[in-house]
Backbone as CSV, one residue per row, in Angstrom:
resi,resn,N_x,N_y,N_z,CA_x,CA_y,CA_z,C_x,C_y,C_z
1,UNK,0.847,-1.180,0.000,0.000,0.000,0.000,0.892,1.243,0.000
2,UNK,0.555,2.166,-0.864,1.326,3.406,-0.952,1.025,4.292,0.248
3,UNK,1.938,5.216,0.510,1.720,6.157,1.606,0.502,7.022,1.297
4,UNK,-0.254,7.318,2.331,-1.463,8.126,2.158,-1.124,9.513,1.618
5,UNK,0.048,10.029,1.991,0.429,11.366,1.539,0.655,11.392,0.030
6,UNK,1.213,10.297,-0.542,1.436,10.238,-1.983,0.109,10.192,-2.727
7,UNK,-0.824,9.405,-2.186,-2.139,9.288,-2.817,-2.867,10.625,-2.754
8,UNK,-2.783,11.286,-1.603,-3.444,12.583,-1.424,-2.816,13.639,-2.332
9,UNK,-1.493,13.627,-2.459,-0.793,14.592,-3.307,-1.219,14.424,-4.765
10,UNK,-1.348,13.172,-5.195,-1.757,12.902,-6.570,-3.204,13.343,-6.807
11,UNK,-4.057,13.135,-5.810,-5.454,13.567,-5.923,-5.541,15.088,-6.015
12,UNK,-4.694,15.776,-5.263,-4.650,17.237,-5.307,-4.203,17.708,-6.686
13,UNK,-3.233,17.009,-7.266,-2.758,17.362,-8.607,-3.868,17.186,-9.638
14,UNK,-4.664,16.120,-9.490,-5.781,15.895,-10.412,-6.784,17.034,-10.328
15,UNK,-7.124,17.440,-9.103,-8.077,18.534,-8.917,-7.544,19.828,-9.519
16,UNK,-6.265,20.116,-9.292,-5.663,21.346,-9.799,-5.620,21.337,-11.329
17,UNK,-5.288,20.202,-11.917,-5.220,20.103,-13.374,-6.603,20.303,-13.988
18,UNK,-7.631,19.747,-13.358,-8.996,19.929,-13.854,-9.431,21.390,-13.733
19,UNK,-9.042,22.017,-12.643,-9.422,23.405,-12.384,-8.855,24.351,-13.449
20,UNK,-7.607,24.135,-13.840,-6.918,25.025,-14.774,-6.919,24.526,-16.219
21,UNK,-7.612,23.447,-16.512,-7.563,22.858,-17.858,-8.025,23.834,-18.932
22,UNK,-9.133,24.492,-18.709,-9.663,25.423,-19.708,-8.737,26.622,-19.891
23,UNK,-8.229,27.144,-18.789,-7.333,28.300,-18.848,-6.033,27.943,-19.575
24,UNK,-5.490,26.760,-19.292,-4.270,26.300,-19.967,-4.496,26.188,-21.464
25,UNK,-5.654,25.644,-21.839,-5.962,25.470,-23.254,-6.038,26.822,-23.967
26,UNK,-6.700,27.787,-23.322,-6.829,29.120,-23.913,-5.466,29.801,-24.065
27,UNK,-4.628,29.681,-23.030,-3.308,30.313,-23.085,-2.417,29.675,-24.142
28,UNK,-2.527,28.362,-24.298,-1.723,27.673,-25.317,-2.149,28.099,-26.718
29,UNK,-3.468,28.200,-26.928,-3.963,28.614,-28.245,-3.544,30.045,-28.573
30,UNK,-3.525,30.894,-27.537,-3.136,32.290,-27.735,-1.624,32.438,-27.880
31,UNK,-0.889,31.439,-27.444,0.572,31.492,-27.524,1.194,32.326,-26.417
32,UNK,0.461,32.524,-25.336,0.937,33.325,-24.200,1.671,32.412,-23.210
33,UNK,2.934,32.148,-23.498,3.687,31.204,-22.686,4.166,31.810,-21.371
34,UNK,4.254,33.114,-21.308,4.642,33.761,-20.052,3.538,33.604,-19.015
35,UNK,2.298,33.795,-19.418,1.164,33.615,-18.504,1.000,32.140,-18.150
36,UNK,1.340,31.281,-19.091,1.245,29.841,-18.855,2.229,29.407,-17.774
37,UNK,3.408,30.034,-17.759,4.413,29.706,-16.748,4.009,30.180,-15.358
38,UNK,3.140,31.173,-15.291,2.718,31.705,-13.997,1.637,30.845,-13.325
39,UNK,1.072,29.906,-14.069,0.110,28.979,-13.466,0.843,28.049,-12.506
40,UNK,0.128,27.450,-11.552,0.789,26.499,-10.644,1.374,25.313,-11.402
41,UNK,2.441,24.764,-10.877,3.078,23.611,-11.527,2.126,22.429,-11.630
42,UNK,1.354,22.219,-10.582,0.450,21.067,-10.565,-0.727,21.227,-11.512
43,UNK,-0.831,22.370,-12.182,-1.902,22.575,-13.162,-1.614,21.801,-14.446
44,UNK,-0.395,21.356,-14.611,-0.023,20.597,-15.795,-0.454,19.136,-15.647
45,UNK,-1.172,18.593,-16.630,-1.635,17.204,-16.507,-0.512,16.169,-16.563
46,UNK,0.682,16.553,-17.011,1.778,15.587,-17.071,2.328,15.267,-15.680
47,UNK,1.988,16.070,-14.683,2.464,15.814,-13.326,1.619,14.787,-12.589
48,UNK,0.488,14.413,-13.171,-0.386,13.422,-12.545,0.204,12.038,-12.773
49,UNK,0.298,11.273,-11.706,0.857,9.925,-11.759,-0.296,8.928,-11.752
50,UNK,-0.261,7.950,-12.650,-1.311,6.942,-12.660,-1.053,5.957,-11.533
51,UNK,-2.068,5.747,-10.705,-1.928,4.885,-9.549,-3.028,3.841,-9.503
52,UNK,-2.729,2.708,-8.865,-3.698,1.637,-8.664,-4.851,2.172,-7.822
53,UNK,-6.081,1.900,-8.245,-7.238,2.399,-7.506,-7.462,1.642,-6.206
54,UNK,-6.873,0.457,-6.072,-7.054,-0.335,-4.852,-5.950,-0.105,-3.822
55,UNK,-4.704,-0.056,-4.291,-3.582,0.032,-3.353,-2.833,1.351,-3.415
56,UNK,-2.944,2.077,-4.522,-2.207,3.321,-4.680,-0.824,3.127,-5.257
57,UNK,-0.480,1.903,-5.630,0.835,1.619,-6.190,0.996,2.338,-7.523
58,UNK,2.178,2.941,-7.741,2.386,3.728,-8.949,3.062,2.937,-10.065
59,UNK,3.853,1.963,-9.715,4.558,1.188,-10.742,3.754,-0.050,-11.110
60,UNK,3.914,-0.502,-12.338,3.219,-1.699,-12.792,1.730,-1.459,-12.956
61,UNK,1.367,-0.292,-13.427,-0.030,0.099,-13.584,-0.584,-0.461,-14.891
62,UNK,-1.701,-1.173,-14.822,-2.363,-1.704,-16.009,-3.499,-0.747,-16.342
63,UNK,-3.288,0.072,-17.367,-4.198,1.171,-17.672,-5.612,0.753,-18.021
64,UNK,-5.778,-0.342,-18.722,-7.101,-0.770,-19.160,-8.012,-1.088,-17.976
65,UNK,-7.418,-1.549,-16.890,-8.201,-1.943,-15.725,-8.072,-0.974,-14.554
66,UNK,-7.077,-0.098,-14.594,-6.909,0.909,-13.550,-6.344,0.375,-12.253
67,UNK,-5.672,-0.779,-12.313,-5.077,-1.372,-11.108,-3.645,-1.801,-11.402
68,UNK,-2.903,-2.128,-10.351,-1.515,-2.550,-10.532,-1.463,-4.000,-11.012
69,UNK,-0.302,-4.390,-11.506,-0.119,-5.745,-12.028,-0.335,-6.804,-10.958
70,UNK,0.011,-6.482,-9.722,-0.111,-7.444,-8.629,-1.579,-7.709,-8.321
71,UNK,-2.356,-6.650,-8.146,-3.786,-6.797,-7.882,-4.502,-7.402,-9.084
72,UNK,-4.035,-7.038,-10.288,-4.623,-7.611,-11.498,-4.482,-9.124,-11.489
73,UNK,-3.294,-9.595,-11.156,-3.039,-11.039,-11.142,-3.877,-11.728,-10.073
74,UNK,-3.964,-11.115,-8.883,-4.754,-11.699,-7.797,-6.228,-11.805,-8.186
75,UNK,-6.778,-10.729,-8.718,-8.193,-10.714,-9.075,-8.482,-11.615,-10.272
76,UNK,-7.549,-11.688,-11.233,-7.743,-12.554,-12.397,-7.688,-14.025,-12.000
77,UNK,-6.827,-14.370,-11.050,-6.706,-15.749,-10.602,-7.974,-16.234,-9.908
78,UNK,-8.612,-15.335,-9.194,-9.847,-15.674,-8.470,-11.055,-15.628,-9.405
79,UNK,-10.901,-14.971,-10.549,-11.982,-14.870,-11.523,-12.886,-13.681,-11.294
80,UNK,-12.363,-12.635,-10.666,-13.174,-11.458,-10.368,-13.141,-10.404,-11.462
81,UNK,-12.284,-10.589,-12.484,-12.239,-9.654,-13.606,-12.922,-10.341,-14.786
82,UNK,-14.074,-9.826,-15.234,-14.803,-10.464,-16.320,-14.006,-10.520,-17.625
83,UNK,-14.032,-11.653,-18.267,-13.376,-11.812,-19.557,-11.891,-12.094,-19.477
84,UNK,-11.320,-12.219,-18.276,-9.894,-12.474,-18.121,-9.718,-13.822,-17.426
85,UNK,-8.912,-14.680,-18.037,-8.592,-15.940,-17.388,-7.139,-16.281,-17.655
86,UNK,-6.605,-17.140,-16.832,-5.202,-17.502,-16.944,-4.965,-18.278,-18.246
87,UNK,-3.882,-17.924,-18.912,-3.573,-18.564,-20.179,-3.032,-19.961,-19.963
88,UNK,-3.383,-20.863,-20.867,-2.806,-22.207,-20.841,-2.778,-22.726,-22.282
89,UNK,-1.639,-23.262,-22.670,-1.508,-23.803,-24.025,-0.592,-24.970,-24.045
């Protein structure tokens, strides 16, 4: 499980990026890069880290399912992810 502070920091970044999304888009279209630099750093969507929705783990993220590889394997083995089963050939 990731530290609560990391999860909270990432959630704050998501909120900030959503808040400034329209303003960033307008400034980029206008070509006003000086005003763009004055926005908060966390307003940039590239600072958002993709994290597992169950554990908060940042590495080994499986984007299609929104969880880490470890939880993906656990849930797939038990059969809790529809349409996913262990391969055998």
